[in-house]
N, C-alpha and C positions, 0 to 999 in steps of 0.2 A: 274464742282463741282465732287470732289472724293467721292467714294463709302463710305457712313456712314456705311455699315456692316462692313466694311474690319479690323477696328482695334479691335473689338471684335473678329473674326473668326482667324485673322492671332495670336492674343496671346493667342489662345487656349481654349477660353471662349467661343464656340460654344457648343451647346447642341443637339447631334444628339440621335435617336433614341435607339443607344446602349448604350449610358450614362445613360440613365433611369432606374433606378432600385427601386424595391417595396420589403418592409419587407418580408420576408416568400415567395418571389415568386419562382414559378417551372418553370421548361425548357423544351421546346420542342424539339425534334431532330425526324428526319425525315428518314423510311426507303424507298430507292427509287429503283426504277428497275435497276438492271445491265442488262436487256435485252430490246432488241429492240422492239419485238412483240412475243407476245405468249398468252396462256392461262394459269392463274393461277391454278395451281393443289394441291398445299399445303400453306397454310400460317397458323403456329402453332406458339402462343403467350405465349403457356403456360410456359414455362421456363422465357420468357423474364419477365412475370408479376412477378414471383418470385424474380426477379435480385432485390440488394439493391436499395434503395431510388425511386422503379418505382412507381407511383401514380396510373396510366391509361395508357390503349394503346387504340386506336382508329383504327377501321376499316373502310372500306365502308360501311358496314352494319349498323354501329352505327351511321353514320351521313347521312344515304341514305334520311333522312327527309327534311332535308335541300336543296337538289335539286342539280342543277348542276351551275358550273361558267359560267355567261352568255354572251353571243356574241351580242352587239349593232347592228351589220351591218344587214341590211334586205336589200337585192338584188336579182333581179331576172333576168334571161337569156333574150335572145332576143326574146323567144316565149313567155314569161310572168312567164316561172315556177319559182318557189320559189330556193333560193340556197339552198343546202343541209347542214343544220349546225346541227352537231351532240351533243347530250348532253356531256359536258365535267365536267367528275366527279372531286369532289375536292381531293377523295383517288381512286385509282384504284379499278374497281368492274370486278372482275373475268376476266380480260382481260389487258393486258400492251400494251401500243401502242408507247413508246420511251424510251431510256436511260434516267432513272432520274425521270421518273414519280413518282410521291408520292403513297406509296401503305399502309404505315402505320403511324401514328405519335403517339410517344411515350413521355410520360408525369412524369418527375421524379425530383429529389429534387436538383440535379445539371446538368450540361449538360454532365458529364463525365459518370454519372448514366445511364443518357439517353442513352449515345451513347452505353455502355457495353450493353444495354437491345437492343438495334437496332441488335448488333451482335447476340443474343441470339434467334433471331425470325427464325423459320425455313421457307424458303421460296423455292418452286420450279414451275418453269415454263416450261410448254411444248412450245417449241419454235414454230415460225410459221415465214415463208419467210420474210425478211425485205426489205423495200425499202427506202432508202434515199435520193435516186437522182430523180428530180421533171422530169428529162427528161425520166423516165421510167416510172412514176406513171400511166400513162393511157396505158402502154402496156397490150395486152389481158393476158399476161400471169403473172402480177404483182399482188400479193396478194391483195385484198381491206381490208382498215384497218377496217372498219365499216361493221359489218354484217348484216346491214339494205340495203347497197347499193351494187349494182353489178359492181361500179366503186370508182375510188379515184377522183372523179371530184365534186367540191364543186359546182362551177357554171363556164359556161361559159358566161363572159360578152363581150358585142359586141357595140358598138357606133358608128354611121356613117353607112353611105351606100355602101356596100361592091361592089355591083354592079358599081356604078360612079366610085371607085376608080379603079375597074378592067379595065373599058374603059379607063379612064384618064392615067393610066399605060401604057396601051396599045397602046396609041397614043403618049406618050410622046419620045420626042428626045433621052432622054438620062434616064436608069436607075440606080440607085444606091442601093445595098445592104449589110448591115454589120450584123453580128450575133454576140450579146453580150451577157455577163456574169455580172450580178451584184451579186454580191457577198455577201454570208450570213456573217452577224457581230454579236457580243456577246456585247451590250451597256455597261456595266461594269461601273456603275457611282461610283463615289468615295467612297461612302458609300456602302457595301453590304446590301443587303435587312436585315431589322430587324422590330419586332413588339412586343408589349406588351399592354396586354388585364387587364383588373382589375375590378372586381365589386366595384361596389357605391351604395349608397343610391337611386339612380335614374334610376340605370341600369348598363351601363358598358361604359368606356372610354376606347379607344384604341388609343395608341401613334403609328403610322405609317409613315414612308415616304410617300409623293406622289408627284403629280403634281395639287393637288388639293381636300382638306377634304371633302368638300360637295359631290364631285362626288363620291368618295369612300363611304362614309355614305348612301348614296342612294342606291349603289349595295350591299351594306352590310344589310341594311334595309331589303330588298327584301329577302335577300338569310334567313336571321333568323326571316322575319318577326317580326320586331321589329317596335312599334310606332315611329315616328317621334323624341321624347323625348328620348327615351331608350338607343340610343349610341349617346355619345359623342367621336368625332374623331379628334385629334390633331395630326399634322405634323409639328413636332419642324426643325431644319436646317435639311437642305435636301441635301446631297452629290451629286446633279446631277439627271438630269431626263430623257432626251433622250428618252421619248415615254413609257418607259416599267414602270415608276413610275404612269402611269396612270392605268395600271392593278390593279386588285385584284388578287393575286397568291393562293393557296391550305394553306400556313402556317397560312396567315392571316387568315382565316377561322377557322383553326385548333387552334390556340392560343385562340381566343375567346370563341369557343365552349367548350374549355377546362377550361377557367377562369366560363363559366356559368355552368358548369357541379360540378366543383370542390368547386367553390366560395372563389378561392385566385387567386391574381395575375399569369399570365402565359407569359414566353417571350420567343421569338427567335429570334437567331441571326445567320445569316448564314456566312459562311467562302467563299473567294474568289472562289476556285474549285467549292465549292457548286453551286455558283450563274451563273457559267457557265453552268451547267445540269437544274437549275430549274428557272433560269431567261429569259423570252421570249427573241428571237433573232430578226433580223431585216434585212430586203432587201430579198435576195435571189429570186433573177427572171433569166429566160433564155429569151432573145427576139432577134426577127429577125425584122428588119426595112427595108422597100422598100421605097424609093422615086423616084418620077418622076421628070424631068427638061426638060422646052423648049430648045431652041438652045440659048436663052440668058440668060441660067441659071437661070431661075425664075422656082421655086416650081411649082408644077402641081397636085402632090397628095403624099397621105404619108400612109402607111399602117403599122402599128406597131402590131406585134403579139408575146404575151407574155406567160410562163408558170409561175405561181406565187407559188411558195412552201408556204403553209401555216402551216407546221409541221401536227402534229399529229390530232390537233383540231383547231378549231376557236379560238385565243385569243379574247379579248374584239373589237378590232377594226378588227379582221379576216381579210375577202376579201375587206373590205372597203378600205384599203391603196392600192394595185396594181389597183384597178378599179375606185372609185370614186375619191378618194382622189389625186392620180397620174394621175387619167384620165382628171382633170379638165384643166390640162396646157400641155396634149399632141401635138406635135405640138411647144409649146413653144414661141417664140417671133416671130416667122415667119410666114408670111400671107400664107396661103396652100389651095386652092380651095376645095380640096375634100380629107377628113382623114375618115380612119376606123381604130378602135382603138378594139383591139380582147385580152381578157385575159383569160387563163384557169387556174383558182384556183384551187389548187391540193393539197390533201393529203399523206405525207410521214411519217415515221417512224422515226421523228426528234421533238424537243422541237418546240412548235409553236412560229409562228413568229408575232410582235404585232409591233406597229408604233416604228419607230427609227428616229430620227433627220430630219425632214424633210417629213416623212413618205409619198411616194409613189413620189415627186415632184422632189428629187434628182435622181431617177433611171429615169423618163421621160426627166430629162434634159440632163442626163449623153447620153442617146439614141439620142437627137437629135443634142447633140454637136460632138459625135462620127459619125453621120450620114453625118453633113455639114462637117466636116473633111475630110471625104473620099470621098464626092461628090467633093470637091475643086480639090482633085488628080485628078480624073477621069474624071473630065470635062476640066481642064487645066484652072482653074479660081482662082485669089490669094482668100485665105479663109476670108480675110476681105472683101474685094471686093463682095464674093459671099454672107456673110451674110447680109451686108448693102443692098443688091438690094432685098434681101427677108424678111427685117425686117419689122413688122407691124409699119406703122409712125404714129405718132402724130393727123396727119390729118385723119386719119382713125377710131380714137377712138369716142365714145365709140366704141370697136371692139368687136363681139360675136366670141369667141373662137369655136372651135369644138364640143366641152363638152355642149355649148350653154350658159356657164358661160361670162360675160360680162368684158372685159378688159379696166380701164375709163383711166389710164394715165401711160405714161413712155415714154422716149427719148432714144430709145437704140443706136440709130447712134451716138448719142453725148456721150453715156455712153460708149461704144467702143473705141470712137476718145479719152475720156479722160484715157482711160487704156492704149491705145498704146501710148499716149505721157507719161503718169507716169511712162512706162515700159521701157520706152528708147527702144521703138521695131525697130527703125530703126539703131540703133547700135549694133544691134545683133551680125551683121558678125565678126566685129572687137574682140567681147567676143568669139564667136564660134574659130575663129583662136587661140586665146590665149590659149582656153581652149585642143585644138588639138594638141597645142605644149608641153602640159604635158601630151598627150595620152590619152585624154579624149572625148568621144563624147559629144556634147553639143546640146541639142534641146529646140526649146520654142512651148507654146502650149495656146490655147484659151478656155476659156470656159464661154459661156453666160448661163445665167439662168433667169428664170421667178417663183415665187411660190405664190399660192394662201395662203394667210394667211386669220385668224378672226375667227376660230372655232365657236364653239356655238354664236348665235346670239345675246346673251342677256349678262349682267353683272349687278353687285349691287354694290353700295358704299353707305356708312353711314360716313355724318361728324357733329362731335359733337365738339362744342367750351365749353371749362369748363371757369370759372370766375377766375382762375388764367391764362388764356392766353393759355393753353396747347389745343391742338387740336389731337383727334382721329380719324383715319380713319380707316373704317372697311371695306375691299372691298375682292371681291370674286375671285382673282387670286391668283396666290400662287408663290412666289418667290422662287427657288431652284438653285440659283445662278445667276440671271439675275439682281438683283440689284434693285428691286421694290421699297425699302424703301428709296433710292436716288431718283428714277427716280418721283414716286408719291408725295414726298415731292418738289421735285422741281415745279411741276406742281402744287400743292396745294398753295406752298409760293408764286408763282406769280399771282395765280389767288386772294389770300385773303392778298394779299402785307403785309406779315408778316415773320418772321426769320422763316429761314429752320427748325433751332433747337427744335423750339415749337412743332412739329408735329411728331405723332407716328403712327406707320402704324401698324394696328393688321390685320391679315391673319391666314391661316391654322387650324383655333379651330373653330369647329362648335358650339361650347359654344358660341362662339359670332358671328361668319359668316354663317348666316344661307341661303344664295343663292348666288351660283357664279360656272362659268365655269372651273375655276382652267385656269392654264397656259398650254399652248400646241398650237403650230401650229401659233406662233407670234403673240399671240391675246392679251398680256397684255396692251400695252400702246396704241393701238387703240380701246379696250373694257374698261378696268378698268381703264386707263387714261383718258378716256373721261367721264367715269360714275363718277370720282373723280372730274373732272374740272366741269361738271354739277351739282354735288351735292353741292359743294362748292359755286357756282354762286346761288345756289336755297338758301342756307343757309344765304348767304350774303342779298338777297332781303326779307328773313324773317326778319333778322336781322335789315334791314332799317326800317321797319313798327316798330319795337319797339323803335329803336333809334329815329325816328319822335315824338313818343309821348314823349319821354325822353327830347326829345329838344324841344318840342311844336310847330312844324312845321308841314307843309303837305308832305309826304312822297316823291314825287317829288323833295322838295329841299334839300334833304339830300344828302351829297357828302360823299365819302367814299376813304381815301387813307391812307395808310402805317398805317392799324390797327385803324384807328381814323373815326368817323362819325361827321361830322359837316354841319352846313347849313350857307348860307350868309347874312342870315337876324340876325344872332346872333354869338355871341362871343363864345358860349359854345362849348363844345366838349363833348363827352361819346366813351369809347375806345371799342373795340370789347368784351373783357374781361368784361368790365361793363354792356354791352347788354348782354351777357352770365347769369351773375349773375341777372341781373333784369329777364329774361325770366323764373325764377324759383318761380318769383313771381306769385301770383292769379291772378293781373290783365291782367298779360300777358300770362294767360293761365297755367303756372305754371310747364309747360313739359319740360323745358331746351331749349337750342339752338340748335337744330340737325336737320338734313336732310336725309331722305332715298330717293334715286333714281335708279331706275331701269333704265336702258341705252338699248335699241332695234335699233341694226345698220340696219334693216331689211334684203332684200335679197342682196347675193351677197358677196364679199371678196373684199381685197387688193391686191395688185400684186407688192410685192418687186421684185428687179430685178438687175442685174449687171453684169460686166464682169471682170472676173479674169484672168492673165495672168503670166504664171509660167515660170520659165527655168530650164532645169536640167542639170547636167552632169552624164554621166555613164562612169565608169570603163568597158574598153572592154574587161580585160581579168577576170574579175569577174562577171561584170552585176550589180554590186552596184549601186545605183541611189542617188544622192544628188541633194534636192531642194536648189538650189543657188541663186533664185531671186523670190518673188511672189508677184504681186501687184494686189490689189483688189480695184475695184469701184463699189460702192454699191448704189444703189436708194432705199431707205427704208422710202420715203417721209422727212417728216420733223425730224432731229435728235435732240431729246429732250438732249440727255447727249452724246458728243462725245466720251468720255472716256469710258462710258459704250457701245455704239453701236461697237466700235473698240474693246472693249473685246469680244462682240458676234461675231464678225467676224473670230479674232482669234479660239474661240474654236471650230466655224463652219469649218474653214479651217482646222484646226487639226483633226478632225474628217474624215473631206472628203482626207485628204492625209493620215488617216490610212486607210480609204479603200481602197485608191488606190494602197499604196504600202504594207501595212503589215498586215492586219487584215484577218484573213479568218475561220469561224469555218467549222470543217471538220469532216465528219462522213464518215467511212469505209464501204465497202460493206454490212458488216453485222449490220449496224445501231449504231455501235459504236461511241462514241464521242472521237476523237482522239486529241484535240484540246482545253483538260479542264484545262487549267490553263494557267497563264503568262509564264509558261516557253516553253509552245507551241503555245500559241495566242498571236501573238507581236503586241502590241499597241505603237505608237511614242513615242519616248523619246524627251524630251527639245530640246536635241542636232540634232536630225533628223527634226526638224521644221524651224529653223533660223528666220528670219525678215522677216515680214509680212507687207507690204506698205498699208496700208489703206487708203482711201479718199472717199468723198460722193458726188453723183451728185443729190441733193435734189429736187424731181420732186413732188411736195405734192399733196395728194390725195385730189381729189374735194370731195368726200363722207362723209368726217367726220372732226370733229372740230378743231382737230390737224394737220391735213394733214398728219398722219401718215400712214405707211405702215407694219412697222413689220421688224427686222433684224436677228432673230434668227437663222435661218434655211440657208440662203444665202450660208454661206461659205460651208456647206457639201452638196448644189446644185452644183456649179461650180467646187469646186477643184477637184473632180475625172474626170471630162472630161479634164481640163485644165492640169492636171499631166500627163495622158496617152496620150493626143494630144501632149504634150512635148517630152514624151518619144520615140513615133511612130516617131516625127520629126528627135530624134537626130538618130534614128537605120535604117530611110528611106535609106541612103547610101548602107545600107548591103541588102535591100530588105524587110524588114518587113515590112508588109503591116496590120498586126493586131496582137493585145495580150489583154490577159484577168486580170482584176484584180484579187487578188491583184498581182503586179509587183514586186514580189520577186527576189532575185538575182540570183536565180537558173532559174526562167522562164525567166528574160532577156537574161540570157547566153545560155539556151537551145534554144531560137528563134534566137540570132546571129549566132549559130552553124548551124542551120538549116537552114539558109539563106546564111550564108557566102558562097562566090567563093570558090569552091579546088583548 
């Protein structure tokens, strides 16, 4: 089934937040800190207030009653002490902690007038030493960012028994150690952030791109002390989420506050370079992983020690991502008797880090796959054999992972075999020789992944059948590119046995959607999809009661097929639309034919997994890498729509390739962002991606009605390790044993120079 969303979007009929305008609206522009760290010594807005077109200027003191941007993460260290979560002000108050931090909001009649007023504000900051390097954040001579603390430590998270791991490593026949960098990335959705707030008779309407309007409304209700009906939040078409669309940023609060104070619509639209400064970043971990192996190559113990850079403050997800989210699958698909997971979450003078596609799980998978590849080389065991020897088997399931989370299904060895066959692994040597004949180095790499998906454990759907046969579906997830309109309509079309075109999906508007966990963590099919299916089955049962009365038979005698109710004892039939019309009559309750269902999956998660194989060619003179073959085999449970699932793999792989080869947020020693535009920050182009061969190994999840697991994040989990392992394989003849992402041509070239025999 092709995506039903696409004709409208590709013909320019999409409506994004930036497309929405109101008469007499005003515009917000933001004064941002050009300093990474310091005390604000002067902030004079006198001249700016007198600038043409300026209606208001807001500083921290004007909005102090709103409080701070919230962090949802509630964590404790191994001793039971709470993580230190400092208040994150909407506007900087007396101190700035990173370049780009919002200091003042200017409201004017045009964006140009607002920008001119920004230039008229006099700002002076007394510099303090800045630290943008997480490896130095806890050094004794590094200036603490937050005055209330003597350290830049948010929390030292630990899971597992350190002493047991010490003993197991000490007695292991082999110890393998790798030091790794998960580079900082900028999410960069297609649509730069925009928001429009307008007063209404009931309160306020806010147009804002999101990954779930209900969740954003809850946050804003708390900040503004609104009652539940005072704010309506609408997320129109949204050009990608990637984690950051789950965040509330200062600009959203400022437009809503300005609309409240001035009584007129107020709009903010960011530009691309501004988003590098003002959107939350992703990843940014330093990790040392140590594994023990016995003489047969079986894992005996694992220690993962990570320093996770949170930026200057905690985002909404904050320290949850590198600790609990990534920690769920530490050790990934391998059976390991003893595991110790340690994460020091630290503050630095950089943009706060939030969830980014996969949110901790790609980082954990990268660590494990780099470790297994290094172990294969050190132990002299074929990497495929070593992985198979250590896979968790289906016979061991349900298997309790080191985090305590239960892994319920997966055929990892089978999935690896499929990837090896599909990639023509055994034909690699001939391709390698052909590349060498052209003066190119060729390597192949494998990345296995497992990730835990599901997000919040509840989701809601409401099905309404109209007398004209149309069916409305209100659901609490939100599509920002995934194709929910198509997927949910497929589920409903099959469940109700009606035409796909009769179905209308309603999402992203809290005027209609009153509950929902939004979309994130690959949760939509397994949460929204099941809620839709169960609500549809429920409305059919209700409809059968009415149909039985209309057919003058007992309910058990009523059959349903192709939109028609019938009974074997009579030739009469009534259609679903006729039942919907009858449901509005007093004798049938008069409420119409509708079913609201809230689905609760209970404890646990689903575990999408897969094996990706890639081949690269490297120009030995320049270090330029080309991804010449990419093969993905994913187990996402039941594949509802192969086209959509394949598209999700493509998107995840593209972002994984971006992180592995191109993307890198760079701050200099003074905390200045030096990769603040697409001239400095390289995202992969279509010509650098190439064909991606996608197939699926459908191992149904036993714990949900549809047997689905999720597919949105697998590519981002597998691609970085597959790419880096392939590059290291190509460079192995030159003696290169380790290299950090992103594998830029310069970095590869320098690594070849460092190891190449003179």
